[in-house]
C-alpha positions in Angstrom: -12.7 -0.2 -6.1 -9.9 -1.7 -8.1 -8.4 -5.1 -7.0 -5.2 -4.3 -8.9 -2.5 -3.4 -6.3 -1.2 0.2 -6.4 2.3 -0.6 -5.0 5.2 -2.1 -7.0 5.5 -4.8 -4.3 1.8 -5.7 -4.6 1.8 -5.8 -8.4 5.0 -7.9 -8.8 3.8 -10.3 -6.0 0.4 -10.6 -7.6 1.9 -11.3 -11.1 4.3 -13.9 -9.8 1.8 -15.6 -7.6 -0.8 -15.7 -10.3 1.7 -17.1 -12.9 3.1 -19.7 -10.5 -0.5 -20.7 -9.5 -1.5 -21.1 -13.1 1.6 -23.1 -14.0 1.0 -25.2 -10.9 -2.6 -25.8 -11.8 -1.7 -26.8 -15.4 0.9 -29.2 -14.1 -1.5 -30.7 -11.6 -4.2 -31.1 -14.3 -1.7 -32.8 -16.6 -0.7 -35.2 -13.9 -4.3 -36.0 -13.0 -5.1 -36.6 -16.7 -2.2 -38.9 -17.2 -3.2 -40.7 -14.0 -6.7 -41.2 -15.2 -5.5 -42.5 -18.6 -3.1 -44.9 -16.9 -5.8 -46.2 -14.6 -8.1 -46.8 -17.6 -5.4 -48.6 -19.6 -4.4 -50.8 -16.6 -8.1 -51.6 -16.0 -8.6 -52.6 -19.6 -5.4 -54.7 -19.6 -5.7 -56.5 -16.3 -9.3 -56.3 -15.1 -10.7 -57.6 -18.3 -8.3 -60.6 -18.3 -9.0 -61.4 -14.6 -12.8 -61.1 -15.1 -12.7 -63.5 -18.0 -10.6 -66.0 -16.0 -13.0 -65.7 -13.0 -16.1 -66.2 -15.2 -14.5 -69.3 -16.8 -13.7 -70.7 -13.4 -17.3 -70.2 -12.2 -18.6 -71.8 -15.3 -16.7 -75.0 -14.4 -17.6 -75.1 -10.7 -20.8 -76.9 -9.5 -23.6 -74.5 -8.8 -23.5 -75.3 -5.1 -19.8 -74.3 -4.7 -20.0 -71.0 -6.7 -21.1 -68.8 -3.8 -18.2 -69.9 -1.7 -15.7 -69.0 -4.4 -17.1 -65.5 -4.9 -15.1 -64.1 -1.9 -11.9 -65.7 -3.2 -12.4 -64.2 -6.6 -12.9 -60.7 -5.1 -10.4 -58.0 -5.9 -9.9 -54.5 -4.4 -11.6 -52.8 -7.3 -14.3 -55.4 -8.2 -16.4 -58.2 -6.9 -19.1 -60.7 -8.1 -22.6 -61.5 -6.9 -24.9 -64.2 -8.1 -28.0 -62.1 -8.7 -29.7 -59.9 -11.2 -28.6 -56.3 -10.9 -31.1 -53.5 -10.4 -29.5 -51.1 -12.8 -30.4 -47.4 -12.7 -29.2 -47.1 -16.3 -29.7 -50.0 -18.6 -28.1 -48.3 -21.6 -24.4 -48.9 -22.2 -22.2 -46.6 -20.2 -19.7 -44.4 -22.0 -15.9 -44.4 -21.8 -14.0 -47.1 -20.1 -17.1 -49.1 -19.0 -18.3 -49.4 -22.6 -14.8 -50.4 -23.8 -14.6 -53.0 -21.0 -18.0 -54.4 -21.9 -17.1 -54.8 -25.5 -13.9 -56.6 -24.5 -15.7 -59.0 -22.2 -18.3 -59.7 -24.8 -15.6 -60.6 -27.3 -13.8 -62.9 -24.8 -16.8 -64.6 -23.3 -18.9 -64.9 -26.4 -22.2 -63.6 -27.6 -25.1 -63.3 -25.1 -22.9 -63.4 -22.0 -22.8 -59.6 -21.4 -26.4 -58.4 -21.1 -25.9 -54.8 -20.1 -23.9 -52.1 -18.3 -25.4 -49.8 -15.7 -24.6 -47.4 -12.8 -25.1 -48.6 -9.3 -23.9 -45.4 -7.7 -21.6 -42.6 -8.8 -18.5 -44.5 -7.8 -19.5 -48.0 -9.1 -20.4 -49.5 -12.5 -22.2 -52.8 -12.7 -22.1 -55.4 -15.6 -24.9 -57.8 -16.0 -23.4 -61.2 -17.1 -24.6 -64.8 -17.6 -22.7 -68.0 -16.8 -22.7 -70.8 -19.3 -25.7 -72.5 -17.7 -27.7 -69.2 -17.7 -27.2 -68.3 -14.0 -27.1 -64.5 -13.6 -23.8 -63.0 -12.5 -23.2 -59.4 -11.6 -19.8 -57.7 -11.8 -19.5 -54.7 -9.4 -16.6 -52.5 -10.7 -15.2 -49.6 -8.7 -14.8 -46.6 -11.1 -11.3 -45.2 -11.0 -11.1 -42.1 -8.8 -10.3 -38.9 -10.6 -10.7 -36.6 -7.6 -7.9 -36.1 -5.1 -8.2 -37.2 -1.5 -8.5 -34.8 1.4 -4.9 -35.4 2.4 -3.7 -34.7 -1.2 -5.8 -31.5 -1.2 -4.3 -30.3 2.1 -0.8 -31.1 0.7 -1.6 -29.1 -2.4 -2.8 -26.1 -0.3 0.4 -26.4 1.8 2.5 -26.3 -1.3 0.7 -23.2 -2.6 1.2 -21.5 0.8 4.9 -22.3 0.6 5.1 -20.9 -3.0 3.1 -17.8 -1.9 5.5 -17.3 1.1 8.5 -17.6 -1.1 7.0 -15.1 -3.6 6.2 -12.6 -0.8 9.7 -12.9 0.7 11.5 -12.7 -2.7 9.5 -9.7 -3.9 9.9 -7.9 -0.6 13.7 -8.4 -0.7 13.8 -7.0 -4.2 11.5 -4.0 -3.7 12.3 -3.0 -0.1 15.3 -0.8 -1.2 13.0 0.9 -3.7 10.5 1.6 -0.9 13.3 3.1 1.2 14.4 5.2 -1.8 10.9 6.5 -2.3 10.6 7.4 1.4 14.0 9.1 1.4 13.0 11.1 -1.7 9.9 12.3 0.1 12.0 13.4 3.1 14.6 15.1 1.0 12.8 18.5 0.7 12.4 18.7 4.5 15.6 17.2 5.7 18.5 17.4 3.2 20.9 16.5 6.0 19.3 13.1 6.6 21.5 10.0 6.7 22.4 8.5 3.4 20.7 5.3 2.3 22.6 2.0 2.5 23.4 0.7 -1.0 21.8 -2.7 -1.0 19.5 -4.7 -3.2 19.8 -5.6 -6.9 22.6 -4.0 -8.9 20.1 -1.6 -10.6 18.7 -0.5 -7.3 22.1 0.0 -5.8 23.1 2.3 -8.7 19.8 4.3 -8.2 20.5 4.6 -4.5 24.1 5.7 -5.1 22.9 8.3 -7.6 20.3 9.5 -5.0 22.9 9.8 -2.3 25.1 11.8 -4.6 22.2 14.1 -5.4 21.4 14.5 -1.7 25.0 15.5 -0.9 25.0 18.0 -3.7 21.7 19.5 -2.6 22.9 19.7 1.0 26.1 21.4 -0.2 24.1 23.8 -2.3 21.8 24.7 0.6 24.7 25.2 2.9 26.3 27.5 0.4 23.1 29.5 -0.1 22.8 29.9 3.7 26.4 31.1 3.9 25.8 33.6 1.0 22.7 35.0 2.6 24.3 35.2 6.0 27.3 37.0 4.5 25.0 39.4 2.5 22.9 40.0 5.6 26.0 40.8 7.7 27.6 43.0 5.1 24.5 45.0 4.4 24.0 45.8 8.1 26.9 48.3 8.1 26.0 50.3 4.9 22.3 50.3 6.0 23.2 51.7 9.4 25.5 54.4 7.8 22.7 55.4 5.5 20.2 55.7 8.4 22.7 57.8 10.3 23.2 60.1 7.3 19.4 60.4 6.7 19.1 61.7 10.2 21.1 64.8 9.1 18.9 65.5 6.2 17.0 68.8 6.5 14.0 67.7 4.4 11.9 65.9 7.0 9.5 64.3 4.4 12.3 62.9 2.3 14.1 61.7 5.4 11.1 59.7 6.6 10.7 58.1 3.1 14.4 57.1 2.9 14.3 55.7 6.4 11.2 53.7 5.7 13.0 52.2 2.6 16.0 51.3 4.6 13.8 49.6 7.2 12.2 47.6 4.4 15.6 46.6 3.1 16.8 45.5 6.5 13.6 43.5 7.1 13.9 41.9 3.6 17.4 40.7 4.4 16.4 39.3 7.7 13.4 37.5 6.2 15.6 36.0 3.4 18.0 34.7 6.0 15.2 33.2 8.1 13.8 31.5 5.0 17.2 30.0 4.2 17.5 28.6 7.7 14.2 26.7 7.3 16.2 24.1 5.3 17.8 23.0 8.6 14.6 22.9 10.6 14.6 19.1 10.5 17.8 19.0 12.5 15.9 20.2 15.6 15.2 17.1 17.9 11.7 15.9 18.4 10.2 16.6 21.8 6.9 15.9 23.6 5.1 19.2 23.8 2.1 20.5 25.8 0.4 22.2 22.9 -1.9 24.4 25.0 1.0 25.6 27.1 3.1 26.5 24.0 0.2 28.4 22.4 -0.7 30.1 25.6 2.8 31.4 26.1 2.8 32.8 22.5 -0.6 34.5 23.0 0.5 36.0 26.3 3.5 37.5 24.7 1.3 39.2 22.0 -1.1 40.5 24.7 1.9 41.9 26.6 2.7 43.8 23.5 -0.9 45.1 23.4 -1.9 43.0 20.4 -5.4 41.5 20.2 -4.8 37.8 20.1 -7.1 35.2 21.6 -6.6 31.5 22.3 -9.4 28.9 22.1 -9.5 25.2 22.5 -9.0 22.4 25.0 -6.0 22.4 27.4 -5.1 18.7 27.3 -3.4 18.4 23.9 0.0 16.9 23.6 2.1 15.8 20.6 5.6 14.9 19.6 7.1 17.7 17.5 9.9 20.3 17.0 8.8 23.1 19.3 10.9 25.9 17.9 9.8 25.3 14.4 6.2 25.1 15.5 6.5 28.4 17.4 7.9 30.1 14.3 5.0 28.8 12.2 2.4 30.0 14.6 4.1 33.4 15.0 4.3 34.0 11.3 0.7 33.1 10.8 -0.4 35.3 13.7 1.8 38.2 12.5 0.2 37.8 9.0 -3.3 38.0 10.6 -2.4 41.0 12.7 -0.9 42.8 9.8 -4.0 42.6 7.6 -6.8 42.4 10.2 -5.4 43.9 13.4 -6.5 40.9 15.5 -6.3 37.1 15.5 -7.8 34.0 17.0 -5.7 30.9 17.7 -8.0 27.8 17.8 -6.7 24.3 18.8 -8.7 21.2 18.1 -8.2 17.5 17.4 -9.6 14.8 15.2 -8.5 11.1 15.5 -4.7 11.2 15.2 -4.4 14.8 13.9 -4.2 18.1 15.8 -5.3 21.3 14.2 -4.2 24.8 14.9 -6.3 27.4 13.1 -5.4 31.1 13.0 -8.5 33.1 12.1 -8.8 36.8 11.2 -11.5 39.1 10.0 -9.5 40.8 7.3 -10.2 41.1 3.6 -9.2 37.6 2.7 -7.8 36.8 -0.8 -8.9 35.3 -4.1 -9.4 31.6 -4.0 -7.1 31.0 -7.0 -4.2 32.5 -5.1 -4.5 30.6 -1.8 -1.7 28.2 -2.9 0.4 30.8 -4.6 0.9 32.9 -1.5 2.8 30.1 0.1 5.6 30.5 -2.4 8.6 32.8 -1.6 8.3 36.5 -2.4 4.7 36.1 -3.7 2.3 38.9 -2.7 -1.4 39.4 -3.3 -1.8 43.0 -4.4 -5.5 42.8 -5.2 -6.9 41.8 -1.8 -4.2 42.7 0.7 -3.0 46.3 1.2 0.4 46.8 -0.3 1.1 49.8 2.0 1.2 47.5 5.0 4.6 46.3 3.9 6.0 42.8 4.0 8.5 40.8 2.0 6.3 37.9 0.9 8.3 35.4 3.0 6.2 35.0 6.1 3.8 32.4 4.8 6.5 30.8 2.7 8.6 30.3 5.9 5.6 28.8 7.7 4.9 26.5 4.8 8.5 25.3 4.6 8.7 24.7 8.3 5.4 22.8 8.3 7.0 20.2 6.0 9.8 19.7 8.5 7.1 18.8 11.1 5.4 16.4 8.8 2.4 18.8 8.9 0.2 20.4 6.3 -0.5 24.1 6.0 -3.5 25.3 4.1 -5.4 28.6 3.6 -9.1 29.1 3.3 -11.4 32.0 3.0 -14.0 32.1 5.8 -17.6 32.3 4.9 -18.2 35.2 7.3 -15.1 37.0 6.0 -11.5 36.8 6.7 -8.8 34.2 6.3 -8.3 30.8 8.0 -4.8 29.4 8.1 -5.0 25.7 9.2 -2.0 23.7 10.4 -2.7 20.0 10.6 -0.1 18.2 12.8 0.2 14.4 13.1 0.4 13.3 16.8 3.3 11.1 16.0 6.1 13.1 14.6 
């Protein structure tokens, strides 16, 4: 599983947040480094001078009065005790402690600084001697290089503010692109959808404007195509009717039947072409709450009344929000296809999570696996596995496939293991 985001929003946000966090961390490291260097330089400049002054004062005080003066000589970052230190580390410490010890040794004179050790991680001790040989221990607080809890919380709050600003800024910049992608996905199913508002950066506004122009052109093209097909369908009705009347007067009965069958095919092809063109406007049908079992039961009863062998299986408590007329047309086309090639059909309704399935099953010859997708295209016919003599324009499945897109559904074909074809329509519950 890759941690790299797949969306443009996620990637831009991740890059900006990572870059700002890295820059913030480098700035913080630089400040802390300067702070540590400043603390060390100030300690060498002031602590060393104060310690030398304090030791000189203790040298001149009577031994009985020295203990009383230790509290007065104490500072926030160091204090004195008149004892021999129990050092964990007798060797000279590195860094600022070693430098300070060398400075004290130079100021106090040889033999006055006996050693440097570590009392605990936050404190360094210096073993000193007064002029009369009395042991004196300097307890020095090591400059803190770690941040306090309060500072850490403030840093986390600052990072949270930076992250929030990055999220908001990237969302504002990429939201129009997300809307544009969604509109492009809907374009094939609903060319008449409302145009996108032109908002966002200048480049995105230009892309949205170009998309809206393209959508208007596509809608105009589809409307023109529908008008042409409607006109052709209307104009062909009259000559086809005249030709059928004239064929009735032909003395050759065999030739008459063949010509009338051809005319019926022509009329059916014109009607199917017009029906396919109308699918471009299926998304204009309003969404409704539908009792799926009642809808399918009504269709199956109509087939049975026409003496067709169609059976309905599945639960009777399935409801969904969909476009009922488009759904009816899909199911009818799939059932008609099954009846045409198998003589009977089963309509099976089922559900899984948020998806409803309508399966139309037949026991016909099926079709080659490599053509299960191709038959969903307009005017495509499978000559190898389906009988060409049964007729058909090659638009029934294409119409069902086109309408399924208007419902937000998925239509797929599968060969059944026991023989026959399964047409599966997967419908989302929320349309």
